[in-house]
C-alpha positions, 0 to 999 in steps of 0.5 A: 461462859455464864450469861449476863442474865445468870450472873445478875440472878446469882447476885440477887440470890445473895442479896435476898439472903443478906436482906433476910438476915438483916430482917431477922436482926433485933437491932433495926433502926427504930427511926425507920421501922416499927418498934419491936413486938413485945411477944414472941408471936408478935415478933414472928409476925413482924419478921415474916412481914418484913421478909414478904416485903423483901421477897416482893421487891426481889420478884419485881427486880427479877421481872425487870431483869427477865427481858435480858434473858438470852442476851450476849455479853459485850467486851472491848477486845484486843483486835490482835487476839481475833482471827479472821473467819475461815469463811471470810468473804472480804478480800484484802483489797476491800480494805484499800477502797475509799469506802473503807477509808471513810469507815475507818475515819468514822471509827477513829473519830468515835474512838472505836466501833459503835456497832459491835462485831460478833466473835466466838471464843476458841476452846484452846486459848484466849483468842477469838474467831470472827463471825462477822464485822471484818471491816470494823475489826480491820479498821480497829486493828489498823488504828490500834484501838480495842474493838467492841465485840459481842461474844457468842457463848453458845454452840455455833455450827459451821453452817450457822457461822456461814449464815450469820456472816452472809446475812449480816454482810448483805445488810451492810456494804454490798460484797463484790461478785467475786467476794460473794462467789468465793463465799458461796463456793466455800459453803458448797465445798463444805457440804452445807448445801447439795446444790445452788438452788438449796443454797439460794433458798437458805440465804434468800438470794435469787439462784441466778445471782448465785450462779453469776457470782460463782462464775466470777469466783471460778475463773482461773487464778491467772485470769483473776490476777490479771485484774488490778483487783478481783473486786472489779470483775463483774458477772458480765466480764466473767461470762465473756471471758469464760466463753473465750476460755471454752473456745481457746483456753491456751490463748486466753491464759497466755494473754493473762500471763502477759497482762500479769507482768505489765507495769502500771494499772489498766482500766477494767475494760482494757484488761477484758479486751486484752484477755479476749485479744480485742482492741482496747475500748475507745473513748466513746461511740464512733459514727457510722456514715454513708453517702446520705449522711450519719445513720448510727454508731458503734462502740465497745462495752466494758466486757469487750463486746462490739455494739452497733446502734442504728438510728430509729426508723431506718431499719425494717425487718428486711434490712435487719436480715440483710445487715445480719447476713453482711455481718455473717459474711464478714466473720465467715471470711 
């Protein structure tokens, strides 16, 4: 596909030829140009001077156009002709959130997307593949509006496709841990990077975050489907669930199947607690009291962990050791 810059330069070449022909004509408007020279050498000098002026104007035009060199053409495309990227990291649940609804309303009000998406043209037909802009594309698709797109007209490697999409998405609405994890896993499966460390260096993300996201994405499908949306799963949830799977995967998967068959929605904390086989999280902290009065509280967090909090100034190292021993005795029994 010819670039916008090349098409303009081709046009200026035609203009140059036409203007040169016009300069050689003998019937120039006398009111706007000097009168014709009386001798052959004079006419030649006059014609050469006109051509030089035209060439200077064209050189100035080319200098102004040079700043667009390498630019990509934009076009309004039918969103139905654009397929999701094979590396798409936006889960379909992401198009059911309040944030997406706000984006869709904004695009509807503007009559289309202001920020263009990026697509590459497929070689076999008149269709395209998305590189980035899945949310904008989906909004236009649902609204029945043409989508403004930049059309990449140069070779784009699979790794380049992944990097362009990953970096652009991080600059916009943050991906969930599950979406990021599935994207990272796809890059590793494709062999773009030999390790998580190499992947982290390539995209400029901390290796620990990649590891946490991968832990979410690598949960068994039955576990993921136990949640109302995989976008709700946090790395802390994945950590405790994976620990439970390592200890007794059969029991956890059995609980997951029961949760999948439930009617209605559950809070994320309730799903995690159900997978772990613990009680559903209470509404808040519960006081701990003794004969001397209240001395702290305990609660369960969203990952199903039980947290005890003792009021300040009541526990020294010796008492802390005694409390730990008492807890150990409870679990031993």
